[in-house]
VEXTOR-476223 format. One record per residue (C-alpha): x, y, z. Coordinates in Angstrom, 1 decimal, decimal comma. Layout:
N
<rec <X Y Z>>,
...
//
This chain:
393
<rec <-44,4 264,7 127,5>>,
<rec <-44,1 267,3 124,7>>,
<rec <-43,7 265,7 121,3>>,
<rec <-43,1 267,8 118,1>>,
<rec <-44,0 266,0 114,9>>,
<rec <-42,6 267,0 111,5>>,
<rec <-44,4 265,9 108,3>>,
<rec <-43,4 266,6 104,7>>,
<rec <-47,0 266,7 103,3>>,
<rec <-50,5 267,8 104,2>>,
<rec <-52,1 265,7 106,9>>,
<rec <-54,8 264,4 104,6>>,
<rec <-54,5 262,5 101,3>>,
<rec <-51,8 259,9 102,0>>,
<rec <-51,3 256,8 104,1>>,
<rec <-48,5 258,5 106,1>>,
<rec <-50,8 261,4 106,9>>,
<rec <-53,5 259,0 108,1>>,
<rec <-51,0 257,2 110,2>>,
<rec <-49,9 260,5 111,8>>,
<rec <-53,4 261,8 112,5>>,
<rec <-54,6 258,6 114,1>>,
<rec <-51,4 258,2 116,2>>,
<rec <-51,7 261,8 117,5>>,
<rec <-55,4 261,3 118,5>>,
<rec <-54,4 258,4 120,7>>,
<rec <-51,3 260,1 122,1>>,
<rec <-53,4 263,0 123,2>>,
<rec <-55,6 260,5 125,2>>,
<rec <-52,4 259,3 126,8>>,
<rec <-51,7 262,9 128,1>>,
<rec <-48,9 263,8 125,7>>,
<rec <-48,7 267,4 124,6>>,
<rec <-48,5 267,5 120,8>>,
<rec <-47,2 269,9 118,2>>,
<rec <-47,2 269,4 114,4>>,
<rec <-45,2 271,0 111,7>>,
<rec <-46,6 270,4 108,2>>,
<rec <-47,7 272,3 105,0>>,
<rec <-51,3 272,2 106,3>>,
<rec <-54,0 274,9 106,7>>,
<rec <-56,7 272,7 108,2>>,
<rec <-57,0 272,6 111,9>>,
<rec <-56,7 269,1 113,5>>,
<rec <-57,8 268,4 117,0>>,
<rec <-58,3 272,1 117,5>>,
<rec <-57,4 273,4 120,9>>,
<rec <-55,8 270,1 121,8>>,
<rec <-52,6 270,4 119,7>>,
<rec <-50,4 273,2 118,3>>,
<rec <-49,9 273,4 114,6>>,
<rec <-47,1 275,2 112,7>>,
<rec <-47,7 275,7 109,0>>,
<rec <-44,8 275,3 106,6>>,
<rec <-45,2 278,2 104,1>>,
<rec <-43,8 277,2 100,8>>,
<rec <-44,7 277,2 97,1>>,
<rec <-42,5 274,1 96,7>>,
<rec <-43,6 271,0 98,5>>,
<rec <-42,0 268,0 96,7>>,
<rec <-43,4 264,5 96,7>>,
<rec <-41,9 261,0 96,6>>,
<rec <-44,3 259,6 94,0>>,
<rec <-47,5 261,6 94,1>>,
<rec <-50,0 263,2 96,4>>,
<rec <-53,7 263,9 95,5>>,
<rec <-53,6 267,4 97,1>>,
<rec <-50,3 268,3 95,5>>,
<rec <-51,1 267,9 91,9>>,
<rec <-48,3 268,8 89,6>>,
<rec <-45,8 268,8 92,4>>,
<rec <-42,2 268,0 91,6>>,
<rec <-40,8 264,7 92,8>>,
<rec <-37,7 264,8 95,0>>,
<rec <-35,8 263,2 92,1>>,
<rec <-36,6 266,2 90,0>>,
<rec <-35,3 268,9 92,3>>,
<rec <-32,2 271,0 91,6>>,
<rec <-29,6 271,5 94,2>>,
<rec <-31,0 275,0 94,9>>,
<rec <-34,5 273,6 95,3>>,
<rec <-33,4 271,0 97,7>>,
<rec <-31,6 273,7 99,7>>,
<rec <-34,6 276,0 99,7>>,
<rec <-37,0 273,2 100,7>>,
<rec <-34,7 272,3 103,6>>,
<rec <-34,4 275,9 104,7>>,
<rec <-38,1 276,4 104,7>>,
<rec <-38,7 273,4 107,0>>,
<rec <-35,8 274,4 109,2>>,
<rec <-37,0 278,0 109,6>>,
<rec <-40,5 276,7 110,7>>,
<rec <-39,0 274,1 113,0>>,
<rec <-36,7 276,7 114,7>>,
<rec <-39,8 278,9 115,4>>,
<rec <-41,7 275,9 116,7>>,
<rec <-38,8 274,8 118,9>>,
<rec <-38,7 278,2 120,5>>,
<rec <-42,4 278,4 121,0>>,
<rec <-43,2 274,7 121,9>>,
<rec <-40,0 273,6 123,6>>,
<rec <-40,4 269,8 122,9>>,
<rec <-38,9 267,0 124,8>>,
<rec <-38,6 264,9 121,6>>,
<rec <-38,9 265,7 117,9>>,
<rec <-40,6 262,9 115,9>>,
<rec <-40,0 263,0 112,1>>,
<rec <-42,5 261,2 109,9>>,
<rec <-40,3 260,2 106,9>>,
<rec <-36,7 259,7 106,2>>,
<rec <-36,1 262,7 103,9>>,
<rec <-35,2 266,4 104,1>>,
<rec <-37,1 266,8 107,4>>,
<rec <-34,9 264,2 109,0>>,
<rec <-31,9 266,5 108,2>>,
<rec <-33,8 269,3 110,0>>,
<rec <-34,2 267,1 113,1>>,
<rec <-30,5 266,2 113,0>>,
<rec <-29,5 269,9 112,7>>,
<rec <-31,7 270,8 115,7>>,
<rec <-30,1 267,9 117,6>>,
<rec <-26,6 269,2 116,8>>,
<rec <-27,2 272,8 118,0>>,
<rec <-29,9 272,3 120,7>>,
<rec <-29,3 268,7 121,8>>,
<rec <-33,0 267,8 121,3>>,
<rec <-33,5 264,1 120,8>>,
<rec <-35,3 262,9 117,7>>,
<rec <-37,0 259,8 116,4>>,
<rec <-37,6 258,9 112,7>>,
<rec <-40,5 256,9 111,5>>,
<rec <-39,8 255,3 108,1>>,
<rec <-42,5 254,4 105,6>>,
<rec <-41,9 252,5 102,4>>,
<rec <-42,2 255,5 100,0>>,
<rec <-39,6 257,6 101,7>>,
<rec <-37,1 254,7 101,8>>,
<rec <-37,6 253,9 98,2>>,
<rec <-37,1 257,5 97,3>>,
<rec <-33,9 257,7 99,2>>,
<rec <-32,4 254,5 97,7>>,
<rec <-33,3 255,7 94,2>>,
<rec <-31,9 259,2 94,6>>,
<rec <-28,4 259,0 96,0>>,
<rec <-28,0 262,7 96,5>>,
<rec <-30,2 262,4 99,6>>,
<rec <-28,2 259,5 101,0>>,
<rec <-25,3 261,0 102,9>>,
<rec <-27,3 263,4 105,1>>,
<rec <-30,1 260,9 105,5>>,
<rec <-27,6 258,2 106,7>>,
<rec <-26,2 260,7 109,2>>,
<rec <-29,7 261,4 110,4>>,
<rec <-30,3 257,7 110,9>>,
<rec <-27,1 257,1 112,8>>,
<rec <-27,8 259,9 115,2>>,
<rec <-31,5 259,3 115,8>>,
<rec <-32,4 258,2 119,3>>,
<rec <-34,8 255,6 117,8>>,
<rec <-35,8 254,5 114,3>>,
<rec <-39,4 253,2 113,8>>,
<rec <-40,2 251,0 110,8>>,
<rec <-43,9 250,6 110,0>>,
<rec <-43,4 247,0 108,9>>,
<rec <-40,9 244,2 109,1>>,
<rec <-40,3 244,6 105,4>>,
<rec <-39,1 248,2 105,9>>,
<rec <-36,9 247,0 108,8>>,
<rec <-35,3 244,3 106,6>>,
<rec <-34,7 246,9 103,8>>,
<rec <-33,0 249,2 106,3>>,
<rec <-30,8 246,4 107,4>>,
<rec <-29,9 245,5 103,9>>,
<rec <-29,0 249,1 102,9>>,
<rec <-27,5 250,5 106,1>>,
<rec <-26,1 247,5 107,9>>,
<rec <-25,9 246,2 111,4>>,
<rec <-24,9 249,6 112,8>>,
<rec <-28,5 250,7 113,1>>,
<rec <-30,2 247,4 113,8>>,
<rec <-30,3 247,7 117,5>>,
<rec <-31,9 251,1 117,2>>,
<rec <-34,9 249,9 115,1>>,
<rec <-38,4 249,1 116,4>>,
<rec <-41,3 247,9 114,2>>,
<rec <-44,5 249,7 115,0>>,
<rec <-47,2 249,2 112,3>>,
<rec <-50,2 251,4 111,8>>,
<rec <-53,7 250,4 112,7>>,
<rec <-57,4 250,7 112,4>>,
<rec <-59,9 252,7 114,5>>,
<rec <-62,1 249,8 115,4>>,
<rec <-64,9 252,2 116,6>>,
<rec <-65,5 252,9 113,0>>,
<rec <-65,7 249,2 112,1>>,
<rec <-68,5 247,5 114,0>>,
<rec <-69,1 243,8 113,5>>,
<rec <-72,0 244,5 111,2>>,
<rec <-73,0 247,5 109,0>>,
<rec <-76,0 248,3 106,9>>,
<rec <-74,8 248,9 103,4>>,
<rec <-78,2 249,3 101,7>>,
<rec <-77,4 252,9 100,8>>,
<rec <-74,5 251,7 98,7>>,
<rec <-76,8 249,2 97,0>>,
<rec <-79,3 251,9 96,2>>,
<rec <-76,9 254,5 95,1>>,
<rec <-74,9 252,2 92,7>>,
<rec <-77,7 249,7 91,8>>,
<rec <-75,9 246,7 93,4>>,
<rec <-78,7 244,7 95,0>>,
<rec <-77,9 241,0 94,4>>,
<rec <-74,5 241,7 92,7>>,
<rec <-71,0 240,7 93,7>>,
<rec <-68,5 243,5 94,3>>,
<rec <-64,7 243,7 94,0>>,
<rec <-63,0 246,8 95,5>>,
<rec <-59,7 248,6 95,1>>,
<rec <-58,9 251,7 97,1>>,
<rec <-55,8 253,8 96,8>>,
<rec <-53,7 256,1 94,7>>,
<rec <-54,0 255,4 90,9>>,
<rec <-50,3 255,2 90,2>>,
<rec <-48,1 252,7 88,5>>,
<rec <-46,7 251,2 91,7>>,
<rec <-50,1 250,2 92,9>>,
<rec <-50,5 247,8 90,0>>,
<rec <-54,0 248,9 89,3>>,
<rec <-53,7 248,3 85,6>>,
<rec <-53,4 244,5 86,2>>,
<rec <-56,7 244,5 88,0>>,
<rec <-58,2 246,5 85,1>>,
<rec <-56,9 244,0 82,6>>,
<rec <-58,4 241,2 84,6>>,
<rec <-61,8 242,8 84,7>>,
<rec <-63,4 241,0 81,7>>,
<rec <-62,7 237,7 83,4>>,
<rec <-63,9 238,7 86,9>>,
<rec <-67,6 237,8 87,7>>,
<rec <-68,4 240,9 89,6>>,
<rec <-68,7 244,7 89,5>>,
<rec <-65,3 246,3 90,1>>,
<rec <-65,2 249,6 91,9>>,
<rec <-62,0 251,7 92,0>>,
<rec <-61,8 254,4 94,7>>,
<rec <-59,1 256,9 94,3>>,
<rec <-57,4 259,2 91,8>>,
<rec <-54,0 259,7 90,3>>,
<rec <-51,7 259,7 87,2>>,
<rec <-52,9 256,3 86,0>>,
<rec <-56,5 257,4 85,6>>,
<rec <-56,2 258,1 81,9>>,
<rec <-54,5 254,8 81,3>>,
<rec <-57,3 253,0 83,0>>,
<rec <-59,9 254,8 80,9>>,
<rec <-58,0 254,0 77,8>>,
<rec <-57,8 250,3 78,8>>,
<rec <-61,5 250,2 79,5>>,
<rec <-62,3 251,6 76,1>>,
<rec <-59,8 249,4 74,3>>,
<rec <-60,9 246,2 75,9>>,
<rec <-64,6 247,1 76,0>>,
<rec <-64,8 246,6 79,8>>,
<rec <-68,3 247,2 81,2>>,
<rec <-67,9 246,1 84,9>>,
<rec <-65,4 248,8 86,1>>,
<rec <-66,6 251,9 87,9>>,
<rec <-64,3 254,8 88,8>>,
<rec <-65,4 256,4 92,1>>,
<rec <-62,7 259,0 92,5>>,
<rec <-61,9 259,9 96,1>>,
<rec <-64,6 259,0 98,6>>,
<rec <-65,4 260,6 102,0>>,
<rec <-64,2 258,2 104,7>>,
<rec <-67,8 257,3 105,7>>,
<rec <-68,7 256,1 102,3>>,
<rec <-65,4 254,3 101,8>>,
<rec <-66,0 252,4 105,0>>,
<rec <-69,4 251,4 103,7>>,
<rec <-67,8 250,1 100,5>>,
<rec <-65,3 248,0 102,5>>,
<rec <-68,3 246,3 104,1>>,
<rec <-70,3 246,0 100,9>>,
<rec <-67,3 244,5 98,9>>,
<rec <-67,1 240,8 98,6>>,
<rec <-63,4 241,0 97,8>>,
<rec <-60,7 243,6 98,2>>,
<rec <-57,7 243,6 95,8>>,
<rec <-54,3 245,3 96,4>>,
<rec <-52,2 244,4 93,3>>,
<rec <-49,1 246,4 94,3>>,
<rec <-45,9 245,8 92,2>>,
<rec <-43,5 247,5 94,6>>,
<rec <-42,2 246,9 98,1>>,
<rec <-44,9 248,9 100,0>>,
<rec <-44,6 249,3 103,7>>,
<rec <-48,0 248,6 105,2>>,
<rec <-51,3 249,1 103,4>>,
<rec <-53,8 250,9 105,7>>,
<rec <-56,6 250,3 103,1>>,
<rec <-55,9 246,6 103,3>>,
<rec <-56,2 246,7 107,1>>,
<rec <-59,5 248,6 106,9>>,
<rec <-60,9 246,1 104,4>>,
<rec <-59,9 243,3 106,8>>,
<rec <-61,5 245,1 109,7>>,
<rec <-64,7 245,1 107,7>>,
<rec <-64,4 241,3 107,4>>,
<rec <-63,7 241,5 103,7>>,
<rec <-61,2 238,9 102,4>>,
<rec <-58,2 240,5 100,6>>,
<rec <-56,1 239,5 97,6>>,
<rec <-52,6 240,9 97,7>>,
<rec <-49,3 240,4 95,8>>,
<rec <-46,3 238,9 97,5>>,
<rec <-44,6 242,3 98,0>>,
<rec <-43,5 244,4 101,0>>,
<rec <-45,1 244,8 104,4>>,
<rec <-48,4 243,4 103,4>>,
<rec <-47,0 239,9 103,7>>,
<rec <-47,1 240,1 107,4>>,
<rec <-50,8 240,8 107,4>>,
<rec <-52,0 237,8 105,3>>,
<rec <-51,8 234,1 105,9>>,
<rec <-52,6 232,5 102,5>>,
<rec <-55,9 230,7 102,3>>,
<rec <-56,6 231,7 105,9>>,
<rec <-57,5 235,4 105,9>>,
<rec <-56,7 236,2 102,3>>,
<rec <-55,0 235,1 99,1>>,
<rec <-51,6 235,8 97,5>>,
<rec <-51,2 236,4 93,8>>,
<rec <-48,0 237,0 91,8>>,
<rec <-47,2 240,7 90,9>>,
<rec <-48,2 241,8 87,4>>,
<rec <-50,4 238,8 86,7>>,
<rec <-53,9 239,7 85,6>>,
<rec <-55,0 236,1 85,0>>,
<rec <-54,1 235,1 88,6>>,
<rec <-55,9 238,1 90,0>>,
<rec <-59,1 237,0 88,1>>,
<rec <-58,6 233,4 89,2>>,
<rec <-58,3 234,5 92,9>>,
<rec <-61,3 236,8 92,7>>,
<rec <-63,5 234,2 91,2>>,
<rec <-62,4 231,6 93,7>>,
<rec <-63,7 233,8 96,5>>,
<rec <-66,7 235,1 94,6>>,
<rec <-67,9 231,6 93,9>>,
<rec <-67,6 230,3 97,5>>,
<rec <-69,7 232,2 100,1>>,
<rec <-68,5 230,1 103,1>>,
<rec <-64,8 230,6 102,1>>,
<rec <-65,3 234,4 101,9>>,
<rec <-67,1 234,4 105,3>>,
<rec <-64,4 232,4 107,0>>,
<rec <-61,6 234,4 105,5>>,
<rec <-63,3 237,6 106,4>>,
<rec <-63,7 236,6 110,1>>,
<rec <-60,1 235,5 110,3>>,
<rec <-59,0 238,9 108,7>>,
<rec <-60,9 240,9 111,3>>,
<rec <-59,5 238,8 114,1>>,
<rec <-56,0 239,5 112,9>>,
<rec <-56,6 243,3 112,9>>,
<rec <-58,3 243,2 116,4>>,
<rec <-55,4 241,3 117,8>>,
<rec <-52,4 243,2 116,3>>,
<rec <-53,4 246,3 114,4>>,
<rec <-55,3 249,0 116,3>>,
<rec <-54,3 252,6 116,8>>,
<rec <-54,5 252,1 120,6>>,
<rec <-51,8 249,4 120,3>>,
<rec <-49,7 251,7 118,0>>,
<rec <-50,0 254,6 120,4>>,
<rec <-49,1 252,5 123,5>>,
<rec <-46,0 251,2 121,7>>,
<rec <-45,0 254,8 121,0>>,
<rec <-45,8 255,9 124,5>>,
<rec <-43,5 253,2 125,9>>,
<rec <-40,7 254,2 123,5>>,
<rec <-41,0 257,9 124,4>>,
<rec <-40,7 257,1 128,1>>,
<rec <-37,6 254,9 127,6>>,
<rec <-35,7 257,7 125,8>>,
<rec <-37,1 260,8 127,3>>,
<rec <-34,9 262,1 130,1>>,
<rec <-35,1 265,8 129,8>>,
<rec <-35,2 265,7 126,0>>,
<rec <-31,5 266,6 125,7>>,
<rec <-28,5 264,5 124,8>>,
<rec <-25,5 264,5 127,1>>,
<rec <-23,5 267,1 125,2>>,
//
């Protein structure tokens, strides 16, 4: 089957980009023919998929993106900028439709690009699917200008995919029962080939002088919604070295807090190459995700769990479906540094508890959250709705 994906952002640097790349890799193995529209120069699965680059000096973001520094948020766009952005994606999509002739368009976010798919559906009859992540839904609900056309896109989509039950619940709460029957929950996953049962992390110990030391890890965008400042404020009470992998607008606030509170056990790593980040997942004794917003599904949390590292998360969003408290991880309240420190130390001080939680975490991922399972769920969905790719007009 010929599937044409549309993505708002580059294919690297974000959770949704990681979701899309890994999904496509598995769909190719299932003999689907794939095209991708995105503002992306880099070739992905060269000679196996077709890529169509969106050429624009204006690529807006929902919150932030490490490869789009200084980009305007959707909330900041003027009416003319919204229109120009829509037209740019539409022009590229029309060219791709003519060249690729897809059976289905698959939109990776509920945003302007879902309007594009709806327009193509209206004039060409091509069926489309929308995958909804937490950030795009939050943006839509906070910026009502985007609501009417996005709601129309939802109602006319052949299928709506939520990446977590939390996203599905929020869709129900905001758009009602009319779309409920059309929603499927398909979470992201982990490439288990990159996560063996055991891994030698001596290179990490040597590089960062960690032999014999306990390690707490955070990985993600350094932005306010990630709640990283609450981990930083807890640092002086955590009995471990704390490593923060990532970059973003909160970096200076973190540096200022470190200086003000005279914190000596925090180390900022910036963005790591995937291989080194995976090594850190294995080397870490605890992984902390202190998010303060309704996030969809944390791929970094899944990867830490695959590495048999127990995780500490806040009771927010799609992450709740991953963790059973005191079984494969721990819950803490949002915005609570003292509880973060308490939970970290509980795990750091109990080797057998960490080991048992880590094993349970990996078992959860192996059973429910692999890219193979994600792709098979999509494959089944495509086959159910395919026909000849056209609606009965």
